[in-house]
C-alpha positions in Angstrom: 179.1 -31.2 72.3 175.2 -30.2 71.3 173.3 -33.0 73.0 170.6 -32.0 73.5 170.3 -30.8 69.8 170.3 -34.9 69.1 168.2 -36.4 71.5 164.9 -37.8 69.9 161.9 -37.0 70.2 158.2 -38.0 70.3 155.5 -36.2 69.2 152.6 -38.7 69.3 153.0 -41.6 67.9 156.2 -39.8 65.5 159.5 -40.6 67.0 162.2 -38.4 65.9 165.9 -38.6 65.5 166.6 -34.9 67.0 165.0 -31.3 67.6 165.9 -29.5 64.9 163.2 -28.8 62.3 162.4 -26.7 59.4 158.9 -24.9 60.0 157.1 -24.6 57.3 158.1 -21.5 54.7 156.5 -20.9 50.6 158.7 -21.8 48.1 156.2 -21.0 45.4 157.1 -24.1 43.4 154.1 -26.2 43.7 152.1 -26.6 39.6 149.8 -24.3 39.6 146.8 -27.0 40.5 148.8 -27.5 44.0 151.4 -30.8 42.7 155.0 -31.2 44.1 157.8 -30.2 40.8 161.0 -32.1 41.1 162.3 -28.6 42.2 160.0 -29.0 45.4 161.2 -32.5 45.8 164.6 -31.6 45.8 164.9 -28.3 48.1 163.2 -30.9 50.4 164.9 -34.1 49.8 168.0 -31.7 50.3 166.7 -30.5 53.8 166.7 -34.5 54.8 170.2 -35.6 53.7 171.1 -32.1 56.0 170.4 -33.6 58.5 167.1 -32.3 60.3 165.2 -34.4 62.1 161.4 -33.0 61.1 160.4 -30.6 58.0 157.3 -29.2 57.3 156.0 -27.8 54.1 154.6 -24.7 53.3 150.9 -24.4 53.6 148.2 -26.6 51.5 145.4 -25.1 50.9 142.2 -26.5 52.2 140.8 -25.4 48.7 141.5 -23.9 46.1 142.4 -20.1 45.9 142.8 -19.4 49.6 146.2 -19.1 49.2 148.4 -15.7 50.6 150.7 -16.5 47.3 149.3 -16.9 43.7 150.7 -20.7 44.0 150.4 -23.1 46.6 150.0 -27.0 47.7 146.9 -28.6 47.2 145.5 -32.3 48.2 142.0 -32.5 47.1 142.0 -35.2 44.9 143.2 -38.8 44.2 146.0 -37.3 41.3 147.3 -34.7 43.4 147.5 -37.6 46.5 149.5 -39.6 43.9 152.2 -36.6 43.2 152.7 -35.8 46.9 153.7 -39.2 47.5 157.2 -38.9 45.7 157.6 -35.5 47.5 157.7 -38.2 51.0 159.2 -41.0 50.0 162.6 -39.4 48.5 162.4 -37.4 52.7 162.4 -40.7 54.2 164.8 -41.7 52.4 167.0 -39.2 53.1 166.1 -39.6 56.6 164.4 -37.4 57.5 160.3 -37.3 59.0 157.9 -34.7 56.8 154.7 -32.9 58.1 152.4 -30.6 56.0 151.1 -27.3 57.0 147.2 -27.1 56.2 145.7 -23.3 55.9 143.1 -21.1 54.4 144.4 -17.3 54.3 141.0 -15.8 55.7 141.0 -12.1 54.7 144.8 -12.5 53.8 143.8 -14.6 50.8 145.6 -13.8 47.5 142.5 -11.9 45.6 144.1 -11.1 41.5 142.7 -14.5 40.2 139.6 -14.6 42.3 138.1 -13.1 45.6 135.2 -15.6 45.9 137.5 -16.8 49.2 138.7 -13.3 51.1 136.3 -14.4 53.9 136.7 -13.9 57.1 134.4 -13.7 60.6 134.1 -10.3 60.5 133.5 -8.2 57.4 136.3 -5.7 58.1 139.8 -6.1 56.4 143.6 -4.9 58.2 145.6 -2.5 57.4 147.7 -4.4 55.0 144.4 -5.1 53.3 143.4 -4.0 49.8 140.3 -5.6 49.9 137.1 -6.2 52.3 136.3 -9.6 53.3 133.0 -11.2 53.4 131.7 -12.6 56.3 131.5 -16.2 56.9 127.9 -17.4 57.6 128.1 -20.7 59.5 127.2 -22.9 57.1 130.4 -21.4 55.4 132.2 -22.6 59.0 130.6 -25.9 59.1 131.8 -26.1 55.4 135.4 -25.1 56.1 135.8 -26.9 59.4 135.2 -30.3 57.0 137.7 -29.5 54.6 140.7 -28.7 56.9 139.5 -32.4 58.1 139.8 -33.9 54.1 142.8 -32.2 53.3 144.4 -34.2 56.2 143.1 -37.3 55.7 144.8 -36.9 51.6 148.0 -36.0 53.5 148.2 -38.8 55.6 147.3 -41.0 52.3 150.4 -39.2 50.9 152.7 -40.3 53.3 153.0 -37.5 55.3 154.3 -38.5 59.2 151.8 -35.5 60.9 150.1 -32.0 59.9 150.5 -28.9 61.3 147.1 -27.1 61.5 148.1 -23.2 60.9 146.2 -21.3 63.5 148.7 -17.7 63.3 149.6 -15.0 61.5 146.4 -13.7 60.5 145.4 -16.1 58.7 141.5 -17.8 58.6 142.0 -19.6 62.0 143.8 -17.1 64.1 140.7 -14.2 62.4 138.2 -16.6 64.6 140.8 -16.5 67.7 141.9 -12.9 67.9 139.4 -9.9 68.9 141.7 -7.9 66.7 139.6 -9.3 63.6 136.4 -11.1 65.2 133.3 -8.7 65.9 131.0 -11.8 65.8 128.1 -12.2 68.1 126.7 -15.7 67.5 128.9 -18.7 68.8 131.9 -18.0 67.3 132.6 -14.8 68.3 132.6 -12.4 71.6 134.7 -14.7 74.7 137.0 -16.7 74.4 135.6 -19.6 74.7 133.4 -18.8 71.7 136.6 -17.7 69.5 137.9 -20.7 70.0 135.3 -23.2 68.6 136.1 -23.0 64.7 139.7 -24.0 65.9 138.7 -26.7 67.9 135.8 -28.2 65.4 138.9 -28.6 62.7 140.8 -30.4 65.5 138.1 -32.3 66.0 136.4 -33.1 62.4 140.9 -33.9 61.7 141.1 -36.6 64.5 137.7 -38.5 63.3 139.2 -38.8 59.5 142.8 -39.4 60.4 142.3 -41.7 63.3 144.0 -41.3 67.0 147.2 -42.4 66.1 148.5 -39.7 63.6 150.1 -36.3 65.3 148.6 -33.3 64.4 150.2 -30.1 65.7 148.9 -26.4 65.6 150.7 -23.4 65.2 149.9 -20.3 67.3 150.5 -17.1 67.5 151.1 -16.6 70.8 151.0 -12.8 70.5 149.8 -10.9 68.0 151.9 -7.2 69.0 148.6 -5.4 67.2 145.7 -3.7 69.8 143.5 -6.0 70.4 145.4 -8.9 69.0 145.7 -12.0 70.7 147.9 -11.9 74.4 149.8 -14.4 76.5 147.1 -14.6 78.9 144.1 -15.8 76.4 147.1 -18.4 74.8 147.5 -20.2 77.8 144.1 -21.1 78.1 144.1 -22.3 74.0 147.2 -24.4 74.4 145.3 -25.5 77.4 142.3 -26.4 75.7 144.0 -27.8 72.0 145.9 -30.8 74.3 142.5 -32.0 75.8 141.0 -32.0 72.3 143.9 -34.7 71.8 146.4 -32.0 69.8 149.8 -33.5 70.0 152.4 -30.5 69.8 152.5 -26.7 69.8 154.4 -24.9 67.5 154.5 -20.8 68.5 155.4 -17.8 66.6 153.8 -14.2 66.6 152.5 -11.8 64.9 150.2 -11.2 62.1 151.1 -9.8 58.5 150.5 -5.9 59.4 153.8 -6.0 61.9 155.2 -9.3 59.7 158.8 -8.0 61.1 157.9 -10.2 63.8 156.6 -13.3 62.2 159.2 -13.7 59.4 162.2 -10.8 61.9 164.9 -9.2 59.8 168.5 -8.2 61.1 167.5 -5.3 63.5 165.2 -8.8 65.7 167.5 -9.6 68.6 168.0 -13.4 68.3 165.7 -15.8 70.0 163.5 -13.0 70.5 160.6 -15.2 71.2 161.0 -18.3 73.1 160.5 -16.7 76.1 156.9 -17.2 74.7 157.5 -21.0 74.1 158.5 -21.0 78.2 155.2 -19.7 78.7 153.5 -22.2 76.7 155.5 -25.3 78.6 154.5 -24.3 81.8 150.6 -25.2 81.2 150.8 -28.2 78.5 152.5 -31.4 78.9 152.5 -32.0 75.0 156.2 -30.9 73.0 156.1 -27.1 72.6 158.2 -26.1 69.8 159.5 -22.6 68.7 161.6 -20.7 66.2 162.7 -16.9 65.8 166.0 -15.5 64.9 167.8 -18.7 66.5 170.4 -19.7 63.7 173.6 -20.6 65.2 173.0 -24.0 67.2 174.9 -22.4 71.1 171.6 -20.2 70.6 169.9 -23.6 69.9 171.4 -25.4 72.7 170.9 -22.9 75.0 166.8 -22.6 74.3 166.9 -26.8 75.0 169.0 -26.4 77.9 167.2 -23.9 79.5 163.9 -25.6 79.2 162.3 -23.3 76.7 161.2 -25.2 73.9 161.5 -28.4 73.2 162.6 -28.3 69.7 164.2 -25.8 68.2 162.8 -24.2 63.9 166.0 -22.8 62.0 163.9 -22.3 59.2 166.4 -19.6 57.4 168.9 -21.5 58.7 167.9 -23.9 57.0 167.9 -22.3 53.7 171.6 -21.1 54.1 172.7 -24.1 54.7 170.6 -27.1 54.5 173.8 -29.2 55.9 173.9 -27.2 59.3 172.6 -30.8 61.7 175.1 -32.3 60.1 177.6 -29.8 60.6 177.0 -29.8 63.9 176.9 -33.5 64.7 180.4 -33.9 63.3 182.1 -31.2 64.9 182.2 -29.0 61.6 180.7 -25.4 63.0 182.9 -23.5 61.3 181.7 -25.2 57.8 178.4 -23.7 59.2 176.8 -20.8 56.4 175.0 -18.9 59.0 172.2 -16.6 58.2 172.2 -13.3 58.1 168.6 -11.8 58.6 168.5 -9.8 55.4 164.9 -11.5 53.9 166.2 -9.8 50.9 165.5 -13.9 48.7 163.1 -15.6 51.1 160.3 -14.2 52.2 161.7 -10.7 50.3 161.2 -12.9 46.9 158.1 -14.5 47.9 156.4 -10.8 48.4 157.9 -10.0 44.7 156.2 -13.8 43.5 158.8 -15.3 42.9 160.5 -18.7 44.2 161.9 -18.2 47.2 166.0 -17.8 47.3 168.7 -17.1 50.2 171.2 -14.4 49.8 174.1 -16.8 50.7 172.8 -19.8 49.6 173.3 -19.8 45.9 171.8 -22.9 45.4 168.7 -23.5 47.2 166.2 -23.8 45.2 168.1 -24.9 42.5 169.0 -28.1 43.8 166.8 -29.9 41.0 169.2 -28.1 38.0 172.8 -27.7 39.6 174.1 -30.9 39.7 177.5 -32.4 41.0 179.8 -30.7 37.9 183.4 -31.2 38.3 185.6 -30.3 35.2 187.3 -32.4 32.3 190.1 -30.3 32.2 191.7 -28.1 34.9 192.0 -24.3 34.3 193.7 -21.7 35.6 191.6 -18.9 36.5 192.6 -15.5 37.8 189.5 -13.4 39.0 190.2 -9.4 39.5 187.9 -8.6 43.2 187.8 -9.9 46.2 184.2 -9.0 47.2 182.3 -11.4 48.0 181.4 -12.6 44.3 184.6 -12.5 43.7 185.3 -15.0 46.4 182.2 -17.5 45.6 183.6 -17.1 42.1 187.0 -18.8 43.3 185.3 -20.9 46.1 182.6 -22.3 43.3 185.6 -22.3 40.4 188.1 -24.7 43.3 185.8 -26.9 44.5 185.5 -27.4 40.5 189.1 -28.4 40.3 190.1 -25.3 38.3 193.9 -23.9 39.7 192.2 -20.4 41.0 194.1 -17.0 41.8 191.9 -14.4 43.7 193.6 -10.7 43.2 192.4 -8.0 45.6 194.0 -4.4 46.1 193.3 -4.1 49.6 194.5 -5.5 52.4 191.4 -7.9 53.4 189.1 -9.7 51.4 185.0 -9.2 51.8 184.8 -5.1 49.3 181.8 -3.0 50.2 180.1 -5.9 51.7 182.3 -4.9 55.3 181.2 -1.2 54.7 177.7 -2.8 54.5 177.8 -4.3 58.2 178.4 -1.4 60.1 175.4 0.5 59.7 173.5 -0.9 63.4 172.1 -3.9 63.5 173.9 -5.5 60.6 177.1 -6.8 61.6 176.1 -10.6 61.2 176.7 -9.8 57.0 180.0 -10.3 58.5 179.9 -14.2 59.1 179.6 -15.2 55.4 182.7 -12.8 55.0 184.4 -15.3 57.6 183.1 -18.3 56.0 184.4 -17.3 52.2 187.2 -16.9 54.0 187.0 -20.4 55.6 186.1 -22.6 52.3 189.4 -20.4 50.3 191.6 -21.9 52.6 190.3 -25.1 52.6 190.4 -25.2 48.8 193.8 -23.9 49.2 193.0 -20.9 46.4 195.9 -18.5 46.1 194.7 -14.7 47.2 197.4 -11.8 46.3 195.8 -8.8 48.8 197.3 -5.8 47.8 197.8 -6.8 44.8 195.3 -5.4 41.5 195.4 -7.3 38.7 196.8 -5.5 35.3 196.7 -6.7 32.4 200.5 -6.8 32.0 200.3 -9.3 34.7 197.8 -11.4 32.9 200.1 -11.1 29.6 203.0 -12.3 31.7 201.1 -15.7 33.4 198.4 -16.3 30.6 195.5 -17.4 33.0 192.6 -19.9 30.3 190.2 -17.3 32.4 189.7 -14.4 33.8 186.8 -13.1 36.0 186.4 -9.4 37.0 184.6 -8.8 40.0 186.0 -5.3 40.9 182.0 -3.8 42.0 180.9 -0.8 41.9 181.9 2.3 44.0 179.7 5.4 45.2 179.3 8.7 43.1 178.2 12.0 44.6 175.7 13.4 42.0 176.8 16.8 40.1 174.3 19.0 42.0 175.9 22.6 42.7 178.0 22.9 45.4 178.9 19.4 45.9 182.8 19.5 46.3 182.3 21.8 49.0 184.6 20.3 52.5 181.6 19.0 54.1 180.0 16.9 51.4 181.0 13.5 52.4 180.0 9.7 51.4 178.0 7.8 53.1 180.6 5.4 53.3 183.2 7.7 54.4 180.9 8.0 57.9 179.9 4.5 58.4 183.9 4.0 58.3 184.3 6.5 61.1 186.7 8.6 58.7 184.1 11.5 58.9 182.2 12.4 62.6 179.4 14.3 62.1 178.5 17.6 63.5 175.1 17.9 65.6 173.3 18.7 62.0 173.3 16.5 58.9 171.2 16.3 55.6 171.5 12.5 54.5 170.5 12.8 50.2 169.0 9.7 49.4 167.0 7.9 51.2 167.0 4.1 49.5 168.4 1.6 52.4 171.4 2.7 52.3 170.5 6.1 53.0 168.1 5.5 55.7 170.0 2.8 57.2 173.3 5.8 57.7 170.9 8.0 59.2 169.7 6.2 62.2 173.9 5.4 62.7 174.5 9.4 62.1 171.8 9.6 64.4 172.6 6.9 67.7 175.6 9.0 67.3 174.0 11.9 68.8 173.2 13.8 65.6 169.8 15.7 64.1 169.1 14.0 60.8 167.3 15.5 57.7 166.7 12.5 54.8 166.0 14.2 51.4 164.8 11.6 48.9 164.1 12.9 44.9 161.4 9.7 44.9 157.7 9.8 46.2 158.6 7.8 49.7 161.6 6.3 51.0 162.8 2.6 51.0 161.6 1.8 47.8 162.1 -1.8 46.6 162.9 -2.9 50.5 162.0 -5.9 51.7 159.0 -5.2 53.5 159.8 -6.4 57.1 163.1 -4.5 57.3 161.5 -1.4 55.4 158.9 -1.7 58.6 161.5 -1.6 61.3 163.4 0.9 59.5 160.6 3.3 59.8 160.2 2.7 63.3 164.0 3.8 63.7 163.1 7.0 61.7 160.0 7.6 64.4 162.2 6.8 67.1 165.4 8.8 66.7 163.1 12.0 65.6 164.3 11.8 62.0 163.2 14.2 59.5 162.2 13.3 55.8 161.5 15.0 53.0 160.5 12.8 49.8 159.8 13.7 46.6 161.8 16.9 46.8 165.2 17.9 44.6 168.3 19.1 46.3 169.0 22.3 44.1 172.1 23.7 45.2 174.7 22.6 48.5 175.9 26.1 50.5 178.0 27.0 53.2 175.8 25.5 56.1 172.9 25.9 53.7 170.8 22.8 51.8 168.1 24.0 49.5 165.3 21.8 47.8 162.5 22.3 45.6 159.5 20.2 46.4 156.4 20.9 44.7 157.6 23.8 43.0 158.3 25.5 46.3 161.7 26.1 47.2 162.6 24.6 50.9 166.2 25.6 52.7 167.8 23.8 55.4 169.9 26.2 57.6 172.6 25.0 60.3 173.9 22.5 58.4 177.5 21.1 59.3 177.4 18.1 56.7 175.8 16.7 54.2 176.2 13.1 53.7 175.4 11.7 50.1 174.1 8.0 49.7 172.8 8.4 46.0 173.8 5.2 44.4 176.9 3.8 43.1 178.9 2.9 40.0 180.6 -0.1 38.1 184.3 0.1 38.5 185.4 -2.0 35.3 188.7 -1.1 33.5 190.2 -4.5 32.3 187.4 -6.8 30.9 188.6 -4.6 26.8 192.1 -5.1 28.5 191.9 -8.8 29.0 189.6 -9.0 25.4 192.5 -7.4 23.9 194.3 -10.7 24.8 192.3 -12.8 23.3 191.3 -14.6 26.9 187.9 -15.6 27.9 187.0 -12.7 30.6 182.8 -12.2 32.3 182.2 -9.6 34.7 180.3 -10.3 37.2 178.7 -7.9 40.2 179.8 -4.4 38.1 176.1 -3.4 38.1 174.8 -4.0 41.5 175.1 -2.1 44.6 175.8 -3.6 47.9 171.7 -4.0 48.8 171.4 -6.7 45.8 174.4 -8.7 47.3 171.8 -11.5 45.7 172.8 -11.1 42.4 176.4 -10.4 42.9 176.7 -13.7 44.9 174.8 -15.6 42.8 176.6 -13.7 39.6 179.9 -15.3 41.3 178.3 -18.7 42.3 177.3 -19.1 38.5 180.6 -17.7 36.6 182.4 -20.2 38.9 179.8 -23.3 38.2 179.8 -22.6 34.5 183.9 -22.1 33.8 
């Protein structure tokens, strides 16, 4: 089964044991100078141990301060070369090959430290830009070309097996390739032949410096999805030129930062959404073609290869969720796989907040260097109150360490509010995590008591060594005049179809829960209005998800009032105050409240009275912040 995934393949002179690769993803765990750290090395080593055939690191800047994020890898001196040798040595020892991406971020360069490298082919910023870039001179272009080659040469010295020239996603090389960003009239602008010149010069310089047998890959945005951006017609020409120039493989991606939901696709984007692009590339080149993009299951990856749409499959976020994905697939342990759910909360979402890369469903990610195997010296009897994802995670980790764990859930199923979070449109993949947790609990023989609320009396009778309270939160309705009228309902009741909304619906709350619920209601045919007190909707929401939700608002004709306070709910009316003016929404059939939640915890004080150690987890976080709840559950189990 899945034989195609585990067929060997060659990229140039590099032999790979299978066709599963990890695309470049930023971790932000290098030193400020660009050296490898133990945290960075352990992260890659763990993936190699999990069976991935080829791992591509996040980008190495071709010079200091040319990255999209404030922290990036560098290799422009001998000291940095030495630091990265330990990375390649340990990845090789664990059985994988490793390549390094090379980049200059161009007009997307991080400018908080310095804006001297905010450069582009033309002096124009993108929609998402903060400041106009400086136009490069021809002399500067030549210097940057040489920097790419120098970086590749040093990477070869550090023991890397290949380099990938980063020509995608609105960074400097793609700025030159695209009419959207390149407005030059010299030999580097205008017709496609000219716009390719910068990239082709980089390939030539790199090849001269690394030699004929060192593999060079190029990552391209095959389509940019912006007006005048790179089209598939142009990409066919580009890849053919790259093959003629001696490139060993094409790594297909798409989009630029302005439409970043096409780069790091949230759950609203279909699985395998862009594999047809790599299929088009395969029609015109004879070198290996790599693809990626919301391919998170083995069956999906296998069919991509079987249908000839690509030669290798990148599963970046799948590798974050479960670094052992290849090993589990090859061993037939499909039920053991913990799947990426497409939430983008902690990977790119974390990066955009300036944080290290993490994973909502895998609390160990980027903590590999500090979370060592930790079996217990003394087995304890652990009681856990609450079978939501935080309680289940605590139970899994405590049982893995050797404790005797009993999990109490007052409802008839595990998953808690997470099950409701999976009900809005596009979000059913959240359920894969609950399924994984249930499988792990069964494997570990955790005792599960459904339809049972853990009480003080039960604890006093059975005398556990420790109690974990994971009873979570429940939504509330603010004390607005009219809040107790029968047509005022909670978002959770609408999503569970306990309430069928009427023709005209007002949703109170423009956070992710409110907007997702509004989109759900609109799908069922209602006219929906969102009312939000703050100056905008979706504040704090991950960029990629936010862009997709805003697109859904537009497509469904949902009206939005921001900076608006609800003064009163009447019979068929909702009265708002906005900028000192009263607005009355009329003919309202239902008011749906999505305005937050509060903790449910009545057990902590009672357990303390009994003198039994107790810890509370996940009681102050809404479902959107499941990252924190799951991490708290993990750490509670790990530290007992």
